[in-house]
mmJSON file of the N, C-alpha and C atoms, coordinates in Angstrom:
{"data_MODEL":{"atom_site":{
"group_PDB":["ATOM","ATOM","ATOM","ATOM","ATOM","ATOM","ATOM","ATOM","ATOM","ATOM","ATOM","ATOM","ATOM","ATOM","ATOM","ATOM","ATOM","ATOM","ATOM","ATOM","ATOM","ATOM","ATOM","ATOM","ATOM","ATOM","ATOM","ATOM","ATOM","ATOM","ATOM","ATOM","ATOM","ATOM","ATOM","ATOM","ATOM","ATOM","ATOM","ATOM","ATOM","ATOM","ATOM","ATOM","ATOM","ATOM","ATOM","ATOM","ATOM","ATOM","ATOM","ATOM","ATOM","ATOM","ATOM","ATOM","ATOM","ATOM","ATOM","ATOM","ATOM","ATOM","ATOM","ATOM","ATOM","ATOM","ATOM","ATOM","ATOM","ATOM","ATOM","ATOM","ATOM","ATOM","ATOM","ATOM","ATOM","ATOM","ATOM","ATOM","ATOM","ATOM","ATOM","ATOM","ATOM","ATOM","ATOM","ATOM","ATOM","ATOM","ATOM","ATOM","ATOM","ATOM","ATOM","ATOM","ATOM","ATOM","ATOM","ATOM","ATOM","ATOM","ATOM","ATOM","ATOM","ATOM","ATOM","ATOM","ATOM","ATOM","ATOM","ATOM","ATOM","ATOM","ATOM","ATOM","ATOM","ATOM","ATOM","ATOM","ATOM","ATOM","ATOM","ATOM","ATOM","ATOM","ATOM","ATOM","ATOM","ATOM","ATOM","ATOM","ATOM","ATOM","ATOM","ATOM","ATOM","ATOM","ATOM","ATOM","ATOM","ATOM","ATOM","ATOM","ATOM","ATOM","ATOM","ATOM","ATOM","ATOM","ATOM","ATOM","ATOM","ATOM","ATOM","ATOM","ATOM","ATOM","ATOM","ATOM","ATOM","ATOM","ATOM","ATOM","ATOM","ATOM","ATOM","ATOM","ATOM","ATOM","ATOM","ATOM","ATOM","ATOM","ATOM","ATOM","ATOM","ATOM","ATOM","ATOM","ATOM","ATOM","ATOM","ATOM","ATOM","ATOM","ATOM","ATOM","ATOM","ATOM","ATOM","ATOM","ATOM","ATOM","ATOM","ATOM","ATOM","ATOM","ATOM","ATOM","ATOM","ATOM","ATOM","ATOM","ATOM","ATOM","ATOM","ATOM","ATOM","ATOM","ATOM","ATOM","ATOM","ATOM","ATOM","ATOM","ATOM","ATOM","ATOM"],
"id":[1,2,3,4,5,6,7,8,9,10,11,12,13,14,15,16,17,18,19,20,21,22,23,24,25,26,27,28,29,30,31,32,33,34,35,36,37,38,39,40,41,42,43,44,45,46,47,48,49,50,51,52,53,54,55,56,57,58,59,60,61,62,63,64,65,66,67,68,69,70,71,72,73,74,75,76,77,78,79,80,81,82,83,84,85,86,87,88,89,90,91,92,93,94,95,96,97,98,99,100,101,102,103,104,105,106,107,108,109,110,111,112,113,114,115,116,117,118,119,120,121,122,123,124,125,126,127,128,129,130,131,132,133,134,135,136,137,138,139,140,141,142,143,144,145,146,147,148,149,150,151,152,153,154,155,156,157,158,159,160,161,162,163,164,165,166,167,168,169,170,171,172,173,174,175,176,177,178,179,180,181,182,183,184,185,186,187,188,189,190,191,192,193,194,195,196,197,198,199,200,201,202,203,204,205,206,207,208,209,210,211,212,213,214,215,216,217,218,219],
"type_symbol":["N","C","C","N","C","C","N","C","C","N","C","C","N","C","C","N","C","C","N","C","C","N","C","C","N","C","C","N","C","C","N","C","C","N","C","C","N","C","C","N","C","C","N","C","C","N","C","C","N","C","C","N","C","C","N","C","C","N","C","C","N","C","C","N","C","C","N","C","C","N","C","C","N","C","C","N","C","C","N","C","C","N","C","C","N","C","C","N","C","C","N","C","C","N","C","C","N","C","C","N","C","C","N","C","C","N","C","C","N","C","C","N","C","C","N","C","C","N","C","C","N","C","C","N","C","C","N","C","C","N","C","C","N","C","C","N","C","C","N","C","C","N","C","C","N","C","C","N","C","C","N","C","C","N","C","C","N","C","C","N","C","C","N","C","C","N","C","C","N","C","C","N","C","C","N","C","C","N","C","C","N","C","C","N","C","C","N","C","C","N","C","C","N","C","C","N","C","C","N","C","C","N","C","C","N","C","C","N","C","C","N","C","C","N","C","C","N","C","C"],
"label_atom_id":["N","CA","C","N","CA","C","N","CA","C","N","CA","C","N","CA","C","N","CA","C","N","CA","C","N","CA","C","N","CA","C","N","CA","C","N","CA","C","N","CA","C","N","CA","C","N","CA","C","N","CA","C","N","CA","C","N","CA","C","N","CA","C","N","CA","C","N","CA","C","N","CA","C","N","CA","C","N","CA","C","N","CA","C","N","CA","C","N","CA","C","N","CA","C","N","CA","C","N","CA","C","N","CA","C","N","CA","C","N","CA","C","N","CA","C","N","CA","C","N","CA","C","N","CA","C","N","CA","C","N","CA","C","N","CA","C","N","CA","C","N","CA","C","N","CA","C","N","CA","C","N","CA","C","N","CA","C","N","CA","C","N","CA","C","N","CA","C","N","CA","C","N","CA","C","N","CA","C","N","CA","C","N","CA","C","N","CA","C","N","CA","C","N","CA","C","N","CA","C","N","CA","C","N","CA","C","N","CA","C","N","CA","C","N","CA","C","N","CA","C","N","CA","C","N","CA","C","N","CA","C","N","CA","C","N","CA","C","N","CA","C","N","CA","C","N","CA","C","N","CA","C","N","CA","C"],
"label_alt_id":[null,null,null,null,null,null,null,null,null,null,null,null,null,null,null,null,null,null,null,null,null,null,null,null,null,null,null,null,null,null,null,null,null,null,null,null,null,null,null,null,null,null,null,null,null,null,null,null,null,null,null,null,null,null,null,null,null,null,null,null,null,null,null,null,null,null,null,null,null,null,null,null,null,null,null,null,null,null,null,null,null,null,null,null,null,null,null,null,null,null,null,null,null,null,null,null,null,null,null,null,null,null,null,null,null,null,null,null,null,null,null,null,null,null,null,null,null,null,null,null,null,null,null,null,null,null,null,null,null,null,null,null,null,null,null,null,null,null,null,null,null,null,null,null,null,null,null,null,null,null,null,null,null,null,null,null,null,null,null,null,null,null,null,null,null,null,null,null,null,null,null,null,null,null,null,null,null,null,null,null,null,null,null,null,null,null,null,null,null,null,null,null,null,null,null,null,null,null,null,null,null,null,null,null,null,null,null,null,null,null,null,null,null,null,null,null,null,null,null],
"label_comp_id":["MET","MET","MET","ILE","ILE","ILE","PRO","PRO","PRO","ASN","ASN","ASN","ALA","ALA","ALA","VAL","VAL","VAL","LEU","LEU","LEU","LYS","LYS","LYS","ASP","ASP","ASP","PHE","PHE","PHE","GLU","GLU","GLU","SER","SER","SER","LEU","LEU","LEU","PRO","PRO","PRO","VAL","VAL","VAL","ASP","ASP","ASP","ALA","ALA","ALA","GLN","GLN","GLN","GLN","GLN","GLN","GLN","GLN","GLN","VAL","VAL","VAL","ILE","ILE","ILE","ASP","ASP","ASP","PHE","PHE","PHE","ILE","ILE","ILE","ALA","ALA","ALA","PHE","PHE","PHE","ILE","ILE","ILE","LYS","LYS","LYS","SER","SER","SER","ARG","ARG","ARG","TYR","TYR","TYR","GLN","GLN","GLN","LEU","LEU","LEU","ARG","ARG","ARG","LYS","LYS","LYS","SER","SER","SER","SER","SER","SER","GLN","GLN","GLN","ALA","ALA","ALA","GLN","GLN","GLN","ASN","ASN","ASN","THR","THR","THR","PRO","PRO","PRO","GLU","GLU","GLU","SER","SER","SER","SER","SER","SER","PHE","PHE","PHE","SER","SER","SER","SER","SER","SER","ILE","ILE","ILE","LYS","LYS","LYS","VAL","VAL","VAL","LYS","LYS","LYS","LYS","LYS","LYS","LYS","LYS","LYS","VAL","VAL","VAL","THR","THR","THR","LEU","LEU","LEU","GLU","GLU","GLU","GLN","GLN","GLN","MET","MET","MET","ASP","ASP","ASP","GLU","GLU","GLU","ALA","ALA","ALA","ILE","ILE","ILE","ARG","ARG","ARG","GLN","GLN","GLN","LYS","LYS","LYS","GLY","GLY","GLY","ALA","ALA","ALA","GLU","GLU","GLU","LEU","LEU","LEU"],
"label_asym_id":["A","A","A","A","A","A","A","A","A","A","A","A","A","A","A","A","A","A","A","A","A","A","A","A","A","A","A","A","A","A","A","A","A","A","A","A","A","A","A","A","A","A","A","A","A","A","A","A","A","A","A","A","A","A","A","A","A","A","A","A","A","A","A","A","A","A","A","A","A","A","A","A","A","A","A","A","A","A","A","A","A","A","A","A","A","A","A","A","A","A","A","A","A","A","A","A","A","A","A","A","A","A","A","A","A","A","A","A","A","A","A","A","A","A","A","A","A","A","A","A","A","A","A","A","A","A","A","A","A","A","A","A","A","A","A","A","A","A","A","A","A","A","A","A","A","A","A","A","A","A","A","A","A","A","A","A","A","A","A","A","A","A","A","A","A","A","A","A","A","A","A","A","A","A","A","A","A","A","A","A","A","A","A","A","A","A","A","A","A","A","A","A","A","A","A","A","A","A","A","A","A","A","A","A","A","A","A","A","A","A","A","A","A","A","A","A","A","A","A"],
"label_entity_id":["1","1","1","1","1","1","1","1","1","1","1","1","1","1","1","1","1","1","1","1","1","1","1","1","1","1","1","1","1","1","1","1","1","1","1","1","1","1","1","1","1","1","1","1","1","1","1","1","1","1","1","1","1","1","1","1","1","1","1","1","1","1","1","1","1","1","1","1","1","1","1","1","1","1","1","1","1","1","1","1","1","1","1","1","1","1","1","1","1","1","1","1","1","1","1","1","1","1","1","1","1","1","1","1","1","1","1","1","1","1","1","1","1","1","1","1","1","1","1","1","1","1","1","1","1","1","1","1","1","1","1","1","1","1","1","1","1","1","1","1","1","1","1","1","1","1","1","1","1","1","1","1","1","1","1","1","1","1","1","1","1","1","1","1","1","1","1","1","1","1","1","1","1","1","1","1","1","1","1","1","1","1","1","1","1","1","1","1","1","1","1","1","1","1","1","1","1","1","1","1","1","1","1","1","1","1","1","1","1","1","1","1","1","1","1","1","1","1","1"],
"label_seq_id":[1,1,1,2,2,2,3,3,3,4,4,4,5,5,5,6,6,6,7,7,7,8,8,8,9,9,9,10,10,10,11,11,11,12,12,12,13,13,13,14,14,14,15,15,15,16,16,16,17,17,17,18,18,18,19,19,19,20,20,20,21,21,21,22,22,22,23,23,23,24,24,24,25,25,25,26,26,26,27,27,27,28,28,28,29,29,29,30,30,30,31,31,31,32,32,32,33,33,33,34,34,34,35,35,35,36,36,36,37,37,37,38,38,38,39,39,39,40,40,40,41,41,41,42,42,42,43,43,43,44,44,44,45,45,45,46,46,46,47,47,47,48,48,48,49,49,49,50,50,50,51,51,51,52,52,52,53,53,53,54,54,54,55,55,55,56,56,56,57,57,57,58,58,58,59,59,59,60,60,60,61,61,61,62,62,62,63,63,63,64,64,64,65,65,65,66,66,66,67,67,67,68,68,68,69,69,69,70,70,70,71,71,71,72,72,72,73,73,73],
"pdbx_PDB_ins_code":[null,null,null,null,null,null,null,null,null,null,null,null,null,null,null,null,null,null,null,null,null,null,null,null,null,null,null,null,null,null,null,null,null,null,null,null,null,null,null,null,null,null,null,null,null,null,null,null,null,null,null,null,null,null,null,null,null,null,null,null,null,null,null,null,null,null,null,null,null,null,null,null,null,null,null,null,null,null,null,null,null,null,null,null,null,null,null,null,null,null,null,null,null,null,null,null,null,null,null,null,null,null,null,null,null,null,null,null,null,null,null,null,null,null,null,null,null,null,null,null,null,null,null,null,null,null,null,null,null,null,null,null,null,null,null,null,null,null,null,null,null,null,null,null,null,null,null,null,null,null,null,null,null,null,null,null,null,null,null,null,null,null,null,null,null,null,null,null,null,null,null,null,null,null,null,null,null,null,null,null,null,null,null,null,null,null,null,null,null,null,null,null,null,null,null,null,null,null,null,null,null,null,null,null,null,null,null,null,null,null,null,null,null,null,null,null,null,null,null],
"Cartn_x":[-14.204,-13.813,-14.806,-16.134,-16.921,-17.351,-17.018,-17.109,-18.749,-18.901,-20.503,-21.337,-20.901,-21.771,-22.191,-21.45,-21.588,-22.643,-22.494,-23.381,-24.46,-24.726,-26.228,-26.594,-25.927,-26.197,-27.11,-26.38,-26.815,-28.417,-28.369,-29.473,-31.017,-30.387,-31.596,-31.919,-31.143,-32.064,-33.16,-33.918,-35.447,-34.169,-35.62,-34.511,-34.311,-35.211,-34.428,-33.483,-33.131,-31.53,-30.585,-30.84,-29.997,-29.432,-30.592,-30.12,-29.344,-29.783,-28.631,-27.328,-26.843,-25.462,-25.185,-25.562,-25.131,-24.519,-25.572,-25.153,-24.169,-23.931,-22.802,-21.643,-21.311,-20.202,-20.282,-21.211,-20.543,-19.785,-20.892,-20.057,-18.806,-18.526,-17.076,-15.865,-16.41,-16.074,-15.571,-16.177,-16.214,-15.273,-15.134,-14.654,-13.293,-12.746,-11.582,-11.057,-11.633,-11.2,-10.497,-11.402,-11.278,-9.999,-9.96,-8.493,-7.536,-7.255,-6.65,-6.049,-7.045,-6.436,-5.958,-6.446,-5.793,-4.702,-3.947,-2.777,-2.198,-2.557,-1.517,-1.33,-2.405,-2.315,-0.983,-0.648,-0.352,1.048,1.482,3.095,3.953,5.199,5.928,5.178,6.02,5.419,4.29,3.401,1.61,1.692,2.1,2.176,2.714,3.815,3.573,3.665,3.0,2.67,1.701,1.11,-0.095,0.459,2.255,2.454,2.784,2.69,3.412,4.499,5.481,6.355,6.832,7.021,6.964,8.301,9.063,9.926,11.35,12.383,13.238,14.811,14.541,15.571,16.623,17.985,19.134,19.411,19.471,19.967,20.931,21.761,22.268,21.408,20.333,19.248,18.471,18.598,17.496,18.251,19.417,20.352,20.776,20.947,21.081,19.827,18.394,17.238,16.974,17.652,17.39,18.349,19.398,21.057,20.181,19.263,19.006,17.921,17.114,15.931,16.531,17.597,17.753,18.816,19.496,19.923,18.605,17.682,16.477,16.037,15.976,15.35,16.774],
"Cartn_y":[15.579,13.986,13.234,12.873,12.329,12.912,11.801,12.372,12.976,13.49,14.001,12.751,12.125,10.838,10.018,9.989,9.12,9.355,10.753,11.927,11.855,11.879,11.695,10.769,9.472,7.973,7.906,8.343,8.59,9.235,9.893,11.29,10.461,9.613,9.211,7.782,7.381,6.283,6.72,5.745,5.941,6.293,6.792,7.243,5.875,4.83,3.465,3.378,3.213,3.183,3.827,4.986,6.083,5.729,5.363,4.859,3.945,2.357,1.164,1.996,3.031,3.258,3.95,4.479,5.497,4.177,3.332,2.552,1.39,1.336,0.322,1.077,2.175,3.347,3.213,3.166,3.207,2.013,0.95,-0.38,-0.803,-0.609,0.077,0.315,1.848,2.709,1.994,1.45,0.99,-0.547,-1.076,-2.346,-1.923,-1.249,-0.361,-0.03,0.609,1.111,0.206,-0.849,-2.639,-3.402,-3.072,-3.675,-2.94,-1.655,-0.677,-0.333,-0.567,-0.429,-2.168,-2.966,-4.199,-4.658,-4.106,-4.032,-3.722,-2.111,-1.428,-2.288,-3.253,-3.677,-4.706,-5.502,-6.255,-6.306,-5.362,-4.945,-5.373,-5.341,-6.295,-5.185,-3.685,-2.562,-3.047,-3.126,-3.001,-4.489,-5.175,-6.496,-6.367,-5.7,-5.995,-4.523,-3.541,-2.555,-2.347,-3.812,-3.926,-4.566,-5.366,-5.699,-4.48,-4.82,-3.667,-4.485,-3.88,-4.9,-3.478,-4.153,-3.381,-3.876,-4.621,-5.338,-5.016,-4.735,-4.795,-6.114,-6.808,-7.707,-7.489,-7.802,-7.867,-8.926,-9.283,-10.572,-11.214,-10.919,-12.01,-12.637,-11.831,-12.328,-13.673,-12.929,-14.143,-15.873,-15.285,-16.714,-17.594,-16.663,-17.681,-18.084,-17.687,-18.459,-19.373,-19.46,-20.295,-21.423,-21.158,-22.166,-23.138,-22.33,-22.736,-23.853,-23.131,-23.846,-25.139,-25.152,-26.368,-27.552,-26.508,-27.768,-28.403,-27.955,-28.991,-29.932,-29.656,-31.045,-32.025],
"Cartn_z":[-57.431,-57.01,-57.517,-57.581,-58.179,-59.693,-60.837,-62.117,-62.052,-63.318,-62.941,-63.403,-64.292,-64.754,-63.677,-62.499,-61.778,-60.745,-60.618,-59.817,-60.301,-61.805,-62.587,-62.158,-62.829,-61.975,-60.846,-59.68,-58.668,-58.127,-58.759,-58.732,-59.768,-60.406,-61.635,-60.711,-59.495,-58.669,-57.937,-57.88,-56.808,-55.544,-54.642,-53.049,-51.982,-52.699,-52.137,-52.417,-53.358,-54.338,-54.153,-53.881,-53.431,-51.914,-51.364,-49.626,-49.223,-50.64,-50.714,-51.006,-51.937,-52.141,-51.055,-50.49,-49.258,-48.244,-48.022,-46.766,-47.279,-48.656,-49.056,-49.203,-49.306,-48.719,-47.444,-46.574,-45.074,-44.877,-45.273,-44.978,-45.441,-46.831,-47.08,-46.085,-46.163,-45.334,-43.952,-42.953,-42.078,-42.064,-42.786,-43.213,-43.741,-44.546,-44.325,-43.623,-42.751,-41.379,-40.646,-40.396,-39.499,-39.789,-41.234,-41.716,-41.195,-41.919,-41.404,-40.229,-39.243,-38.044,-37.528,-37.866,-37.831,-38.106,-39.157,-39.733,-38.466,-38.222,-37.522,-35.971,-35.721,-34.013,-34.553,-35.882,-35.732,-36.384,-35.47,-35.791,-34.604,-34.071,-32.685,-31.825,-32.302,-31.27,-30.717,-31.729,-30.865,-30.208,-30.625,-29.598,-28.321,-28.007,-26.669,-25.938,-26.486,-26.31,-25.132,-24.71,-23.649,-22.389,-23.014,-21.343,-20.576,-19.576,-18.434,-17.573,-17.251,-16.618,-15.324,-14.186,-12.901,-12.36,-12.767,-11.994,-13.239,-13.036,-14.163,-13.79,-14.782,-14.311,-15.889,-15.207,-16.327,-17.123,-18.317,-19.001,-18.326,-17.451,-16.724,-15.654,-15.103,-14.138,-14.679,-16.192,-16.757,-17.318,-17.631,-18.072,-16.87,-15.413,-14.494,-13.949,-13.862,-13.689,-14.507,-15.599,-16.795,-16.274,-15.977,-15.363,-14.426,-13.276,-11.875,-12.325,-13.153,-13.224,-14.404,-15.037,-15.699,-14.867,-13.986,-12.712,-12.018,-11.957,-11.077,-11.72,-13.006,-14.18,-13.717],
"occupancy":[1.0,1.0,1.0,1.0,1.0,1.0,1.0,1.0,1.0,1.0,1.0,1.0,1.0,1.0,1.0,1.0,1.0,1.0,1.0,1.0,1.0,1.0,1.0,1.0,1.0,1.0,1.0,1.0,1.0,1.0,1.0,1.0,1.0,1.0,1.0,1.0,1.0,1.0,1.0,1.0,1.0,1.0,1.0,1.0,1.0,1.0,1.0,1.0,1.0,1.0,1.0,1.0,1.0,1.0,1.0,1.0,1.0,1.0,1.0,1.0,1.0,1.0,1.0,1.0,1.0,1.0,1.0,1.0,1.0,1.0,1.0,1.0,1.0,1.0,1.0,1.0,1.0,1.0,1.0,1.0,1.0,1.0,1.0,1.0,1.0,1.0,1.0,1.0,1.0,1.0,1.0,1.0,1.0,1.0,1.0,1.0,1.0,1.0,1.0,1.0,1.0,1.0,1.0,1.0,1.0,1.0,1.0,1.0,1.0,1.0,1.0,1.0,1.0,1.0,1.0,1.0,1.0,1.0,1.0,1.0,1.0,1.0,1.0,1.0,1.0,1.0,1.0,1.0,1.0,1.0,1.0,1.0,1.0,1.0,1.0,1.0,1.0,1.0,1.0,1.0,1.0,1.0,1.0,1.0,1.0,1.0,1.0,1.0,1.0,1.0,1.0,1.0,1.0,1.0,1.0,1.0,1.0,1.0,1.0,1.0,1.0,1.0,1.0,1.0,1.0,1.0,1.0,1.0,1.0,1.0,1.0,1.0,1.0,1.0,1.0,1.0,1.0,1.0,1.0,1.0,1.0,1.0,1.0,1.0,1.0,1.0,1.0,1.0,1.0,1.0,1.0,1.0,1.0,1.0,1.0,1.0,1.0,1.0,1.0,1.0,1.0,1.0,1.0,1.0,1.0,1.0,1.0,1.0,1.0,1.0,1.0,1.0,1.0,1.0,1.0,1.0,1.0,1.0,1.0],
"B_iso_or_equiv":[0.0,0.0,0.0,0.0,0.0,0.0,0.0,0.0,0.0,0.0,0.0,0.0,0.0,0.0,0.0,0.0,0.0,0.0,0.0,0.0,0.0,0.0,0.0,0.0,0.0,0.0,0.0,0.0,0.0,0.0,0.0,0.0,0.0,0.0,0.0,0.0,0.0,0.0,0.0,0.0,0.0,0.0,0.0,0.0,0.0,0.0,0.0,0.0,0.0,0.0,0.0,0.0,0.0,0.0,0.0,0.0,0.0,0.0,0.0,0.0,0.0,0.0,0.0,0.0,0.0,0.0,0.0,0.0,0.0,0.0,0.0,0.0,0.0,0.0,0.0,0.0,0.0,0.0,0.0,0.0,0.0,0.0,0.0,0.0,0.0,0.0,0.0,0.0,0.0,0.0,0.0,0.0,0.0,0.0,0.0,0.0,0.0,0.0,0.0,0.0,0.0,0.0,0.0,0.0,0.0,0.0,0.0,0.0,0.0,0.0,0.0,0.0,0.0,0.0,0.0,0.0,0.0,0.0,0.0,0.0,0.0,0.0,0.0,0.0,0.0,0.0,0.0,0.0,0.0,0.0,0.0,0.0,0.0,0.0,0.0,0.0,0.0,0.0,0.0,0.0,0.0,0.0,0.0,0.0,0.0,0.0,0.0,0.0,0.0,0.0,0.0,0.0,0.0,0.0,0.0,0.0,0.0,0.0,0.0,0.0,0.0,0.0,0.0,0.0,0.0,0.0,0.0,0.0,0.0,0.0,0.0,0.0,0.0,0.0,0.0,0.0,0.0,0.0,0.0,0.0,0.0,0.0,0.0,0.0,0.0,0.0,0.0,0.0,0.0,0.0,0.0,0.0,0.0,0.0,0.0,0.0,0.0,0.0,0.0,0.0,0.0,0.0,0.0,0.0,0.0,0.0,0.0,0.0,0.0,0.0,0.0,0.0,0.0,0.0,0.0,0.0,0.0,0.0,0.0],
"pdbx_formal_charge":[null,null,null,null,null,null,null,null,null,null,null,null,null,null,null,null,null,null,null,null,null,null,null,null,null,null,null,null,null,null,null,null,null,null,null,null,null,null,null,null,null,null,null,null,null,null,null,null,null,null,null,null,null,null,null,null,null,null,null,null,null,null,null,null,null,null,null,null,null,null,null,null,null,null,null,null,null,null,null,null,null,null,null,null,null,null,null,null,null,null,null,null,null,null,null,null,null,null,null,null,null,null,null,null,null,null,null,null,null,null,null,null,null,null,null,null,null,null,null,null,null,null,null,null,null,null,null,null,null,null,null,null,null,null,null,null,null,null,null,null,null,null,null,null,null,null,null,null,null,null,null,null,null,null,null,null,null,null,null,null,null,null,null,null,null,null,null,null,null,null,null,null,null,null,null,null,null,null,null,null,null,null,null,null,null,null,null,null,null,null,null,null,null,null,null,null,null,null,null,null,null,null,null,null,null,null,null,null,null,null,null,null,null,null,null,null,null,null,null],
"auth_seq_id":[1,1,1,2,2,2,3,3,3,4,4,4,5,5,5,6,6,6,7,7,7,8,8,8,9,9,9,10,10,10,11,11,11,12,12,12,13,13,13,14,14,14,15,15,15,16,16,16,17,17,17,18,18,18,19,19,19,20,20,20,21,21,21,22,22,22,23,23,23,24,24,24,25,25,25,26,26,26,27,27,27,28,28,28,29,29,29,30,30,30,31,31,31,32,32,32,33,33,33,34,34,34,35,35,35,36,36,36,37,37,37,38,38,38,39,39,39,40,40,40,41,41,41,42,42,42,43,43,43,44,44,44,45,45,45,46,46,46,47,47,47,48,48,48,49,49,49,50,50,50,51,51,51,52,52,52,53,53,53,54,54,54,55,55,55,56,56,56,57,57,57,58,58,58,59,59,59,60,60,60,61,61,61,62,62,62,63,63,63,64,64,64,65,65,65,66,66,66,67,67,67,68,68,68,69,69,69,70,70,70,71,71,71,72,72,72,73,73,73],
"auth_comp_id":["MET","MET","MET","ILE","ILE","ILE","PRO","PRO","PRO","ASN","ASN","ASN","ALA","ALA","ALA","VAL","VAL","VAL","LEU","LEU","LEU","LYS","LYS","LYS","ASP","ASP","ASP","PHE","PHE","PHE","GLU","GLU","GLU","SER","SER","SER","LEU","LEU","LEU","PRO","PRO","PRO","VAL","VAL","VAL","ASP","ASP","ASP","ALA","ALA","ALA","GLN","GLN","GLN","GLN","GLN","GLN","GLN","GLN","GLN","VAL","VAL","VAL","ILE","ILE","ILE","ASP","ASP","ASP","PHE","PHE","PHE","ILE","ILE","ILE","ALA","ALA","ALA","PHE","PHE","PHE","ILE","ILE","ILE","LYS","LYS","LYS","SER","SER","SER","ARG","ARG","ARG","TYR","TYR","TYR","GLN","GLN","GLN","LEU","LEU","LEU","ARG","ARG","ARG","LYS","LYS","LYS","SER","SER","SER","SER","SER","SER","GLN","GLN","GLN","ALA","ALA","ALA","GLN","GLN","GLN","ASN","ASN","ASN","THR","THR","THR","PRO","PRO","PRO","GLU","GLU","GLU","SER","SER","SER","SER","SER","SER","PHE","PHE","PHE","SER","SER","SER","SER","SER","SER","ILE","ILE","ILE","LYS","LYS","LYS","VAL","VAL","VAL","LYS","LYS","LYS","LYS","LYS","LYS","LYS","LYS","LYS","VAL","VAL","VAL","THR","THR","THR","LEU","LEU","LEU","GLU","GLU","GLU","GLN","GLN","GLN","MET","MET","MET","ASP","ASP","ASP","GLU","GLU","GLU","ALA","ALA","ALA","ILE","ILE","ILE","ARG","ARG","ARG","GLN","GLN","GLN","LYS","LYS","LYS","GLY","GLY","GLY","ALA","ALA","ALA","GLU","GLU","GLU","LEU","LEU","LEU"],
"auth_asym_id":["A","A","A","A","A","A","A","A","A","A","A","A","A","A","A","A","A","A","A","A","A","A","A","A","A","A","A","A","A","A","A","A","A","A","A","A","A","A","A","A","A","A","A","A","A","A","A","A","A","A","A","A","A","A","A","A","A","A","A","A","A","A","A","A","A","A","A","A","A","A","A","A","A","A","A","A","A","A","A","A","A","A","A","A","A","A","A","A","A","A","A","A","A","A","A","A","A","A","A","A","A","A","A","A","A","A","A","A","A","A","A","A","A","A","A","A","A","A","A","A","A","A","A","A","A","A","A","A","A","A","A","A","A","A","A","A","A","A","A","A","A","A","A","A","A","A","A","A","A","A","A","A","A","A","A","A","A","A","A","A","A","A","A","A","A","A","A","A","A","A","A","A","A","A","A","A","A","A","A","A","A","A","A","A","A","A","A","A","A","A","A","A","A","A","A","A","A","A","A","A","A","A","A","A","A","A","A","A","A","A","A","A","A","A","A","A","A","A","A"],
"auth_atom_id":["N","CA","C","N","CA","C","N","CA","C","N","CA","C","N","CA","C","N","CA","C","N","CA","C","N","CA","C","N","CA","C","N","CA","C","N","CA","C","N","CA","C","N","CA","C","N","CA","C","N","CA","C","N","CA","C","N","CA","C","N","CA","C","N","CA","C","N","CA","C","N","CA","C","N","CA","C","N","CA","C","N","CA","C","N","CA","C","N","CA","C","N","CA","C","N","CA","C","N","CA","C","N","CA","C","N","CA","C","N","CA","C","N","CA","C","N","CA","C","N","CA","C","N","CA","C","N","CA","C","N","CA","C","N","CA","C","N","CA","C","N","CA","C","N","CA","C","N","CA","C","N","CA","C","N","CA","C","N","CA","C","N","CA","C","N","CA","C","N","CA","C","N","CA","C","N","CA","C","N","CA","C","N","CA","C","N","CA","C","N","CA","C","N","CA","C","N","CA","C","N","CA","C","N","CA","C","N","CA","C","N","CA","C","N","CA","C","N","CA","C","N","CA","C","N","CA","C","N","CA","C","N","CA","C","N","CA","C","N","CA","C","N","CA","C","N","CA","C","N","CA","C","N","CA","C"],
"pdbx_PDB_model_num":[1,1,1,1,1,1,1,1,1,1,1,1,1,1,1,1,1,1,1,1,1,1,1,1,1,1,1,1,1,1,1,1,1,1,1,1,1,1,1,1,1,1,1,1,1,1,1,1,1,1,1,1,1,1,1,1,1,1,1,1,1,1,1,1,1,1,1,1,1,1,1,1,1,1,1,1,1,1,1,1,1,1,1,1,1,1,1,1,1,1,1,1,1,1,1,1,1,1,1,1,1,1,1,1,1,1,1,1,1,1,1,1,1,1,1,1,1,1,1,1,1,1,1,1,1,1,1,1,1,1,1,1,1,1,1,1,1,1,1,1,1,1,1,1,1,1,1,1,1,1,1,1,1,1,1,1,1,1,1,1,1,1,1,1,1,1,1,1,1,1,1,1,1,1,1,1,1,1,1,1,1,1,1,1,1,1,1,1,1,1,1,1,1,1,1,1,1,1,1,1,1,1,1,1,1,1,1,1,1,1,1,1,1,1,1,1,1,1,1]
}}}
């Protein structure tokens, strides 16, 4: 997966620099995962998945409620 040259470059770094590379990879990984989960949450399905409805209403009932509210104005 990792080319030998890159692995040799990593191994030739001082221990502190190696730790910085490891920390950077962890940072990039977490950032990518956050972006990926954020994109998944921006779908219409996920937007409405948190809405819980206990009462069932038909479209006709909704239309009637809108007509009645319009009559009050």
